[in-house]
C-alpha positions as CSV (number, residue, x, y, z in Angstrom):
1,M,0.1,-0.1,0.0
2,H,1.3,3.3,-1.1
3,Q,1.3,6.3,1.6
4,E,-1.2,8.2,0.1
5,D,-3.5,5.5,0.0
6,F,-5.5,6.7,3.0
7,L,-6.5,9.7,1.2
8,R,-7.8,7.1,-1.8
9,I,-9.5,4.9,0.8
10,A,-11.2,8.1,2.2
11,L,-12.5,9.6,-0.8
12,D,-13.7,6.4,-2.4
13,K,-15.9,6.3,1.0
14,R,-17.4,9.4,0.6
15,R,-18.2,8.4,-3.4
16,E,-20.1,5.6,-1.8
17,Q,-21.9,8.0,1.0
18,N,-22.7,10.3,-2.1
19,A,-20.8,13.0,-0.4
20,F,-18.0,13.5,-2.9
21,R,-18.0,17.1,-4.4
22,Q,-16.3,18.6,-7.1
23,L,-15.6,21.6,-8.5
24,R,-17.4,22.3,-12.0
25,T,-18.1,25.4,-14.0
26,S,-21.5,27.5,-14.6
27,N,-21.7,26.2,-18.3
28,Q,-24.2,29.0,-18.6
29,Q,-26.9,27.3,-16.3
30,V,-28.9,28.8,-14.3
31,D,-27.4,29.2,-10.7
32,F,-30.0,29.1,-7.8
33,C,-27.5,28.3,-4.9
34,S,-25.6,31.8,-5.5
35,N,-25.5,34.5,-2.5
36,D,-25.2,36.8,-5.8
37,Y,-28.8,38.1,-4.7
38,L,-28.5,41.5,-6.5
39,G,-26.4,40.3,-9.5
40,L,-23.7,42.6,-8.5
41,A,-20.8,40.4,-9.7
42,R,-22.0,40.1,-13.2
43,S,-23.2,43.4,-13.6
44,E,-21.3,45.4,-16.9
45,R,-21.9,48.6,-15.4
46,I,-19.8,47.5,-12.0
47,Q,-17.7,46.1,-14.5
48,E,-16.6,48.8,-16.5
49,E,-16.7,51.6,-13.7
50,A,-14.0,49.3,-11.8
51,L,-12.0,49.3,-15.0
52,Q,-12.5,53.1,-15.3
53,I,-10.9,53.1,-11.4
54,C,-8.4,50.9,-12.1
55,R,-6.7,53.0,-14.8
56,Q,-6.2,55.7,-12.6
57,L,-4.6,54.0,-10.3
58,P,-0.7,52.8,-10.0
59,Q,0.2,49.7,-11.8
60,V,0.0,47.7,-8.5
61,H,-1.2,44.4,-9.1
62,G,-1.2,42.9,-5.7
63,S,-0.6,43.7,-2.2
64,G,3.0,43.1,-1.9
65,G,2.5,41.6,1.8
66,S,-0.1,42.3,4.5
67,R,-1.8,45.4,5.2
68,L,-0.5,46.1,8.2
69,L,3.6,45.6,6.9
70,A,3.5,46.9,3.6
71,G,0.2,46.0,1.4
72,N,-1.9,49.1,2.8
73,Y,-2.9,51.6,0.0
74,E,-5.5,55.0,-0.2
75,L,-7.7,53.3,-2.2
76,V,-8.6,50.6,0.3
77,E,-9.1,53.2,3.2
78,E,-11.4,55.5,0.5
79,A,-13.4,52.2,0.0
80,E,-13.9,51.4,4.1
81,K,-14.7,55.1,4.7
82,L,-17.7,54.9,1.5
83,I,-19.0,51.8,2.8
84,A,-18.8,52.7,6.5
85,G,-20.3,56.0,5.3
86,F,-23.4,54.2,3.7
87,H,-23.9,52.2,6.8
88,D,-23.7,55.5,8.8
89,A,-20.6,53.8,10.4
90,P,-17.5,56.3,11.8
91,A,-14.9,53.5,10.8
92,G,-14.3,50.1,8.8
93,L,-11.6,47.7,8.2
94,I,-11.7,45.4,5.2
95,F,-11.2,41.4,5.3
96,N,-10.1,39.1,2.6
97,S,-13.5,37.3,2.9
98,G,-16.5,37.2,5.2
99,Y,-15.1,33.9,6.5
100,D,-12.0,35.4,7.2
101,A,-13.8,38.5,8.9
102,N,-15.9,36.3,11.1
103,L,-12.8,34.6,11.9
104,G,-10.9,37.5,12.9
105,F,-13.7,38.9,15.0
106,F,-14.3,36.1,17.3
107,A,-10.6,35.1,17.8
108,S,-9.8,38.5,19.0
109,V,-12.4,40.2,20.4
110,P,-14.0,37.9,23.1
111,Q,-11.3,37.7,25.7
112,K,-10.1,34.6,28.3
113,G,-13.0,34.6,30.9
114,D,-15.6,35.9,28.1
115,V,-18.7,33.8,27.4
116,I,-20.3,33.8,23.9
117,I,-23.8,32.4,23.9
118,Y,-24.7,31.6,20.0
119,D,-27.7,30.1,18.0
120,Q,-27.3,26.1,17.4
121,L,-27.6,27.3,13.7
122,I,-25.4,29.8,13.5
123,H,-23.2,30.0,10.3
124,A,-20.0,27.6,10.1
125,S,-17.6,30.5,10.0
126,I,-18.6,32.0,13.3
127,R,-18.3,28.2,14.5
128,D,-14.6,28.2,13.7
129,G,-14.1,31.9,15.0
130,I,-15.4,30.9,18.5
131,R,-13.3,27.6,18.4
132,L,-10.0,30.2,18.2
133,S,-11.7,32.2,21.1
134,P,-10.1,31.7,24.6
135,A,-13.8,32.5,25.7
136,Q,-16.2,29.8,26.7
137,A,-19.3,29.2,24.5
138,Y,-22.2,27.6,24.8
139,S,-25.4,27.4,22.2
140,F,-29.0,28.1,22.6
141,F,-31.8,26.2,20.4
142,H,-32.7,27.8,17.5
143,N,-34.5,31.0,17.8
144,D,-35.6,30.2,21.1
145,T,-35.5,33.2,23.4
146,D,-36.6,31.1,26.5
147,D,-33.5,28.9,26.0
148,L,-31.4,31.8,25.6
149,A,-32.9,33.3,28.9
150,K,-31.8,30.6,30.5
151,K,-28.3,30.3,29.5
152,L,-27.8,34.2,30.0
153,N,-29.1,33.7,33.8
154,N,-26.3,31.1,34.2
155,A,-23.5,32.9,32.4
156,D,-20.9,35.2,34.2
157,G,-18.8,37.9,33.0
158,R,-18.9,39.7,29.9
159,V,-21.6,37.8,27.6
160,F,-22.1,37.8,23.9
161,V,-24.7,36.5,22.1
162,A,-24.4,35.6,18.6
163,V,-27.2,35.3,16.3
164,E,-28.2,35.3,12.1
165,S,-30.7,38.3,11.5
166,V,-31.4,35.7,8.3
167,Y,-30.6,32.5,8.7
168,S,-29.8,31.3,4.9
169,M,-30.7,27.4,5.0
170,D,-33.7,27.7,6.0
171,G,-34.8,31.3,5.4
172,D,-36.4,32.3,8.7
173,T,-34.9,35.5,10.6
174,A,-34.3,35.7,14.4
175,P,-36.5,37.5,17.2
176,L,-34.4,40.3,17.2
177,Q,-36.9,42.2,19.3
178,E,-37.0,39.9,22.2
179,I,-33.0,39.1,22.0
180,A,-32.2,42.8,22.0
181,G,-34.3,43.1,24.9
182,L,-32.7,40.0,26.8
183,C,-29.1,41.6,26.2
184,H,-30.1,44.9,27.3
185,R,-31.7,43.2,30.7
186,H,-28.4,41.1,31.0
187,Q,-26.0,43.7,29.8
188,A,-24.9,41.5,27.0
189,L,-23.4,42.2,23.6
190,L,-25.5,41.4,20.8
191,V,-23.7,40.3,17.6
192,V,-26.0,39.9,14.6
193,D,-24.6,38.4,11.6
194,E,-26.6,40.2,8.6
195,A,-24.9,38.2,5.9
196,H,-28.3,37.4,4.2
197,A,-30.1,40.3,4.8
198,T,-27.6,43.3,3.8
199,G,-28.7,44.6,0.2
200,I,-31.6,42.8,0.6
201,I,-34.1,44.1,3.8
202,G,-34.2,47.7,5.3
203,E,-33.8,51.0,3.5
204,K,-31.5,51.3,0.8
205,G,-30.8,47.6,1.9
206,K,-28.6,48.5,5.3
207,A,-30.4,45.2,6.7
208,W,-32.7,43.7,9.1
209,Y,-31.2,45.2,12.7
210,R,-32.3,48.9,12.1
211,P,-35.6,48.4,10.7
212,S,-36.4,46.2,13.1
213,G,-36.8,48.7,16.0
214,C,-34.0,47.3,18.0
215,R,-32.0,50.5,18.3
216,T,-33.3,51.3,21.9
217,A,-33.8,48.0,23.1
218,V,-30.0,47.2,23.3
219,L,-27.2,49.0,25.1
220,P,-23.7,47.7,22.9
221,A,-24.6,46.1,19.9
222,F,-22.4,44.3,17.4
223,I,-23.4,44.2,13.6
224,L,-21.9,41.5,11.2
225,S,-22.8,42.4,7.7
226,E,-21.8,40.4,4.3
227,R,-23.0,41.0,1.0
228,Q,-21.3,42.1,-2.3
229,W,-19.3,45.1,-0.8
230,A,-18.8,44.0,2.8
231,A,-17.7,41.4,5.0
232,M,-19.2,42.4,8.0
233,A,-20.4,45.4,10.2
234,L,-19.8,46.2,13.8
235,S,-21.8,48.4,15.7
236,C,-22.1,50.0,19.2
237,W,-25.1,51.9,20.3
238,D,-26.8,53.7,23.0
239,R,-23.4,55.2,24.4
240,P,-22.0,58.6,24.7
241,S,-20.4,59.6,21.3
242,S,-17.2,59.5,22.8
243,G,-17.3,56.3,24.5
244,I,-18.4,54.5,21.4
245,I,-15.6,55.8,19.3
246,S,-13.1,54.9,21.8
247,S,-14.4,51.5,21.9
248,I,-14.7,51.2,18.2
249,S,-11.4,52.1,18.0
250,A,-10.3,49.3,20.5
251,V,-12.0,46.9,18.7
252,R,-10.6,47.6,15.4
253,S,-6.9,48.2,16.8
254,S,-7.8,44.5,18.4
255,I,-8.5,42.6,15.4
256,R,-5.5,44.5,13.2
257,L,-3.0,43.5,16.1
258,H,-4.6,39.9,16.3
259,C,-4.9,39.2,12.9
260,L,-1.4,40.7,12.1
261,R,0.1,37.3,13.5
262,R,-2.8,34.7,12.0
263,P,-3.3,33.5,8.8
264,W,-6.5,35.9,8.0
265,R,-4.6,38.5,7.6
266,L,-6.0,41.9,6.4
267,S,-6.7,42.4,3.0
268,S,-8.8,44.8,0.3
269,R,-11.7,42.5,-0.4
270,R,-14.1,42.2,2.2
271,M,-15.3,45.2,4.8
272,M,-15.9,45.1,8.7
273,F,-17.6,48.3,9.7
274,F,-18.0,50.1,12.8
275,R,-21.5,51.7,13.5
276,S,-22.4,54.2,16.2
277,S,-26.0,56.1,16.4
């Protein structure tokens, strides 16, 4: 038996279980599984405008390194400001994917001694980020506010509650009003992944959390968002402005410094932004 035969055997088992997956092209077929809900990835107008911008830039076809080392550019910072402004945010931070943004956030923001309570159907990227976090983590039944309340009653220290506003597999939505109220009573930090709501729900596609009326129901909140232009958003509400800006700056710096030492280093494709009201 050759040394690599263990891989062939494992792949054969997946074939037997109908679990073997392969890369394929669309071949001009209709795509019903894409997350490009708005068709922006195939927009001729966006392509032309992007080409016009590229023609005005210096001929640089690669970052040359991590943003924290030598790969930062004015255009990236302008993009961060533009997208953050769309979401009424004072600051932004671009990641190379939504997956990396969730990994970076949960691996660097919750600290040792903190607790993360997450919906059991939360996206896999958040679960992976939680695994890298020094915080303790517990799940609650999907969209079950009674079970969430029990977990909050038993939690000590600083608590993060992680949910999605719209769950991609079933298309159902979180009861954000009730969850925000629980977070307010328990002084917990609410984390809302808006990956499947941004661009689709709310005024100008600003996602679910704002029009749901939760802004006055929760003290501190982090809003995570991803669509064609943004990997995630971070927000703190109902605090004095100076405190919000200081907190946002600390979170942003913490994520930057943490990601310098990790493989999901910051690049110029996806966005994390910080919003305050």
